[in-house]
C-alpha positions in Angstrom: 46.8 58.3 129.8 47.0 54.8 131.3 50.3 53.0 131.5 49.0 50.2 129.4 47.9 52.5 126.6 51.3 54.2 126.6 53.0 50.8 126.4 50.7 49.8 123.5 51.5 53.0 121.7 55.2 52.6 122.1 55.0 48.9 121.1 53.1 49.8 118.0 55.6 52.5 117.0 58.4 50.0 117.5 56.6 47.4 115.4 56.3 49.8 112.5 60.0 50.6 112.7 61.1 47.0 113.0 58.8 45.9 110.2 60.2 48.6 108.0 63.7 47.5 108.7 62.8 43.8 108.0 61.1 44.8 104.7 64.1 47.0 103.8 66.5 44.1 104.5 64.5 41.8 102.2 64.5 44.5 99.5 68.1 45.6 99.7 70.1 42.8 98.1 73.6 44.2 98.9 74.6 42.0 101.8 74.7 45.0 104.1 72.5 45.8 107.1 70.9 49.0 108.2 73.9 49.7 110.6 76.3 49.6 107.7 74.2 52.1 105.8 73.9 54.3 108.9 77.7 54.4 109.2 78.0 55.3 105.5 75.3 57.9 105.9 77.2 59.5 108.8 80.4 59.6 106.7 78.6 61.1 103.7 77.1 63.9 105.9 80.1 64.6 108.1 83.1 63.6 106.1 86.0 61.6 107.5 85.4 60.7 111.2 87.1 58.9 114.0 85.5 55.6 114.7 84.9 56.4 118.3 83.0 59.6 117.3 80.8 57.6 114.8 80.1 55.0 117.5 79.0 57.6 120.0 76.8 59.5 117.5 75.1 56.4 116.3 74.8 54.8 119.7 77.0 51.8 118.8 79.7 50.2 120.8 83.3 50.6 119.6 83.6 46.8 118.9 80.4 46.9 116.9 81.7 49.8 114.8 85.0 48.0 114.3 83.2 45.0 112.9 80.9 47.2 110.7 83.8 49.3 109.4 85.9 46.2 108.5 83.2 45.0 106.2 82.8 48.5 104.7 86.6 48.7 104.0 86.7 45.2 102.6 83.8 46.1 100.2 85.7 49.3 99.3 82.8 51.5 100.5 85.0 53.2 103.0 88.7 53.6 103.6 90.9 54.1 106.7 93.0 57.2 106.8 95.9 58.0 109.1 96.1 61.5 110.6 99.1 63.2 109.1 100.0 65.0 112.4 99.4 62.1 114.8 99.8 58.6 113.2 97.9 57.0 116.2 94.7 58.6 115.0 92.7 56.7 112.4 89.8 58.1 110.5 87.1 56.4 108.4 86.1 58.0 105.1 83.5 57.1 102.5 84.5 56.3 99.0 82.6 57.1 95.8 81.3 53.5 95.8 80.1 54.1 99.4 78.2 57.2 98.3 76.5 55.3 95.5 75.5 52.6 98.0 74.0 55.1 100.4 72.1 56.7 97.6 70.8 53.3 96.5 69.8 52.4 100.0 68.1 55.8 100.4 66.1 55.4 97.2 64.9 51.9 98.1 64.0 53.0 101.6 62.1 56.0 100.2 60.1 53.8 97.9 59.3 51.4 100.8 58.2 54.3 103.1 56.2 55.9 100.3 54.4 52.6 99.8 53.6 52.4 103.5 52.5 56.0 104.0 50.4 56.0 100.8 47.9 54.1 102.9 47.3 57.2 105.1 45.2 60.2 104.2 46.9 63.6 103.9 45.2 64.5 107.1 46.5 61.4 108.9 50.1 62.2 107.7 49.8 65.7 109.0 48.5 64.5 112.4 51.3 62.0 112.7 53.9 64.7 111.8 52.5 67.1 114.4 52.5 64.3 117.1 56.1 63.2 116.3 57.4 66.8 116.2 55.8 67.4 119.6 57.3 64.3 121.1 60.7 65.1 119.6 60.7 68.5 121.3 60.7 66.8 124.7 63.5 64.4 123.7 
């Protein structure tokens, strides 16, 4: 495969992802970005977590995570917890309101993705799935 073709393929994949994020940001009227939702989603799946672990898992810098978590705490979507055995260790945990927000974001994202992928035939969806699964095995 020619280098130009590979670049065009990667560029097209990135454009789809970026356009989905842009559309989701327009649709989701909660004054939160996708990064906030990713943090909340991590907390929902994994329970209370140290901010450094969240940053590492999501590929964020610690200062970025500090900024994101501050807004989540102010909005009462997450809380900071102090470790009972070592008061120097701080955890971030999701609240019930945070769980509701993640669920809302998921529902709106699902509708957006469904609307996009409805434009593909079932065969095209299956081909895309096989291709992405194959690429993910190498990553």
